[in-house]
N, C-alpha and C positions, 0 to 999 in steps of 0.2 A: 455540673460537677457532682460526683458522688460524695456524700458526706456520711459521717458516722457519729454515734453517741457513745460517750464514755461515762460509766458510773463507777465510782469508788466509794466504799463505806468503810470506816475505821474508827477507832477510839483514840483520843488524846487525853493524857492525864493532866487536865487543866480545866478550869471553868470556861463555859461558853464565851463569857465576856473577854477572857484572856486570849482565846483563839481568834475571836472577831477582831480584837485590837491589833494583834500581831499581823493579821492579814490586811488590815485597812490603814494602819499607821505607817507612813513612809519610812521613818527611822527604824522601827521594829522589823518591817518587811525587809529592808536592806540588810539588817543585822542577821536575820536567819537565812536569807538566800545568798548573801554575799555579793549582791548586785544592787546598783543604784535604783531607787524607786521614788516616784512622785505620785501620790495617791490623794485625790480629792476626798473630802469627808462628806460630800453632799450628793444627793440624787441628781443626775444630769452632769455631774462633774467628771472630768477625765482622769485617766491614770496612765502611767507608763511604768513598767516593771522590767526586771532582769536586764538592766542597761539599755532600755528602750526597745528590746526585742518584742515585748508584748505591750499592747496598748488597748484602750477602749474607753467605755463610758459606764458609769454606775447607773443601774436601772432601779434597783431596790437596795436599800440599806436599813436593816432592822437590827440595831446593836444587840449583840449576844445571840441573835437568832438566824438571820438570813442575809446573804449577799447575792445579788444577781447583777451580772454585768454583760454588756456586749463586749466581746473580746476578740482580738486579732493578733496575728504574729507577723513580723516583718517579712517572712519568707512565703507568706500565703498570697494568693491572688489579690490584687489591689481591690479594695472596697469589700472584701469578704469578711464578715463578722460572724462569730459563733456566739453562743450564749453559755455562760458559766453560772451555775447555781450552786451555792454552798449553804446547806442547812445545818444548824448546830442545835443539838438537843442534850440537855443535862442528863447524865446517867449516874449510876452508882459509883463508877470508877473514873469519872471524868466527863468528857464531851464526846458524844457520838456525832461524827461528821458524815453527812450524806452529800456527795459531790456528783453533779451532773455537768457534762460538757457536751452540748449538742452543736451540730453543724461543723464538726471537724472535717476538713478535706480528707477523704479516704487515704490518699497518698501520704498524709502526715500523721495518721492515727497512731502508729506504733511509737514514733518519737515523741509525740505530744503526751501520750499516756505515760511513757517512761519519764518524761520531763516533769510531770506533776509529782511523781514519786520521788525522783532524785533531787529536784530543785525546791520542791515545796514541802511535801508531807514528812519525809524523813528529817530534813533540817528543822522544820517547825516543831516536831516532837522533841528533838534534842534541845532546841532553843527554849521551849517552855519548861522542860525538865530542869535546865540550868537556872531559869528565872525563879523557880520555886524552892531551890536549895536555900537553907538558912545562910545568911551572910555571917562570916566570922569577923570578929573584932580585931 
């Protein structure tokens, strides 16, 4: 099977710890994606996201810095896992996110790439903007 690698780099106006928590906390993840999520907080722990369409195993969890996971999608060939790497770096205007997704089946590359934008990055930015607004009494 031919596979491809996706790289996306962008800024989020939030602290690295906030970005990390939103991506790894089941409740926050579900809040910004709009889909149920169950995410283990430990290396070797399993996760399911987007209503069980995505699943995998946490390989590296360095709070506020790095997430690496073996990741698959329900429509991919059985037992085919890719690797998702998310690196977070504090910048002057928030967090620089460097995202790699290796081993994506070539036939799925376009919709996977668009899915990260539509289901993760845009909603995550909006979610974190809302969470930083001052609460009114």
